[in-house]
C-alpha positions, 0 to 999 in steps of 0.5 A: 571498439572496432565498431566505434573506429569504423563509425568515426572513419565514415564520418559518424563523429556527430552521431557517436557524440549524440549517442554518448550524450543522450545515454539512449538508443537512437532507434526505439526497440520493437516488441520482441517476446524474448527481449527485456528493455530499459526506458532509456531506449525510448526517448521523448518524441517531438511534441511530447511534454511529459514522460507517460507516452514513452513509458507506455511505448516501452511497456508495449515493446516488452510483452512478457519481458522486464522493463527497467526504469532508471532513477529520476522523476518522471512526469505523468499526465495520462494514465499508464497501463500494463496489460501485456504481462510486462514486469516492471523493475524500478530503481529505488529512486525512480518516481512516477509523479502525476502532473495532471488529474486522472483516475490512477497513475499506473494500472496493471491488469489482465495478466494470465500466467503463461505455462512455465512462468513463475509469475510477473512482478513490479519492484521498487520505485515511488508512485506519487499521486500528488493529490491529483490521482490515485497511485496503483491499481491491480486488476484481474491477475491470475495467478500469481503476481508479486509487488514489493518495495514500493512507495505510494504517496498522496493518493487522491482516493487510494494508494493501492487498489486490488480488484479481482484475481488471486495469489497477489503477493504484496511485500514492503509497501509504504503508503503515505500522504504528506499533503493536506486536502486528501481526507477520506482516502484509503491506503490499501483497498483489497477487493480480491481473494487468496492474497498476502500483504506483508510488512505494509505501512499506511501513514496518514490515510483516513482508512489504512486497510480496507478489505472490501471482498474476497476470501482468505486474505492474509495481512501480516505485520501491517501497520496503520497510523496517522496524525502528522498532517495538521488540522484543517482548522486550529483546535480540530483533530489532525485532518486524516484522523477525523473518521479514521479507521486503521483496519476495516473488514467488510461483510464480503471479506470472509476468512480474513486473518490479521497476524501481528498487525498494529492499529496505531492512532485511529478513532476505530482500530479494527472495524469488523463486519466479515463472516469470519475474521481472526485478529492474532497478536494484534495491538492497538495504541493511540499517540497521546499528543494527537489528543484522540478521545472516544476511541473504539479498539474493536467495532464488530457488527457481524460474523465470527471473530477470534481475538487472541494474544494481542495487547491493547493500551488505554491512552485516552480517557474515553476508550472502548475495547469492544463495541459489537453484537457478533460472535466473539472469542477472546484468548490470552490478551494483555491490557495496559492502563485499564483499571482492575474493575474494567471489563478486559475480555480474555485478559491473562490472569495476572492482569486481572489481579492487580493493575499495580503489578503491571510494569510501568509503560511509557506511552510516548512514541 
């Protein structure tokens, strides 16, 4: 209060008014290893037409610290890069929205854990590629890095891509496309190992989860589904369901475990090429209103596969449970909608006795 009275006494009324009106500090903060910052400390400068430059300045001024992003929509015309161990705390109503073509809106890279550091993080907010850019890329993080509570919208090629690094913890991500013209993209590209993806959702990306490489990745309670974006032409499948795959494990993705994951409305539920893959408690279902047919629940071309304690629903006339030539073991599986003579590998005994004994299942979502 004394400071404000002195400011007024010395003729600083105008400066004081501007301080309250802008909500921002007049002078931008310089880099300080011991300080956290908020974006309001870094106003748009003369000649800048979007928010990317001031966000980048704020990041550079917060090495090893935490930068807070208040609510609001921020126009991004050039890529933002975090390469100085700055952590990002975004308000749940903060949106980085691409307004010009670029590869990716935000890249977090080259982080090495300092001694005594429990790991960096990105929390909250929305990254909207707006059909012009992919959303978020994480590169070369050693170890560990936590990302949580993030929405990824309309990624041109992908929502989240992880390259290299290890011990990345990805919790409660929601990746969705809401616009047409993005068919062929992927919600989550995993190209690194020893990481954890929990409670992540992929909605209307052509491929939900694609494990390119890396050992010992764990996907838990992840859900991939599509259909809301309409067909390009009347009478066709919805745009994002053409060539759709809910979960894909490539040959270089070894020792991958999917636990309690849900493949929902895709032409291929689980496409497995990896050296060692386990599907534990995983389900498949296709929403009948999207009229998918010729569905393959599991396409398996290589490697060892364990399928256990899952549930697969037949909701289309032409539907194959397993198409493959690899080594596969089945245990304790539930099947709904198949006929007693159908081959349902690993089915529990009561399922094999008489289909009429099974409870009635409502296939509507």
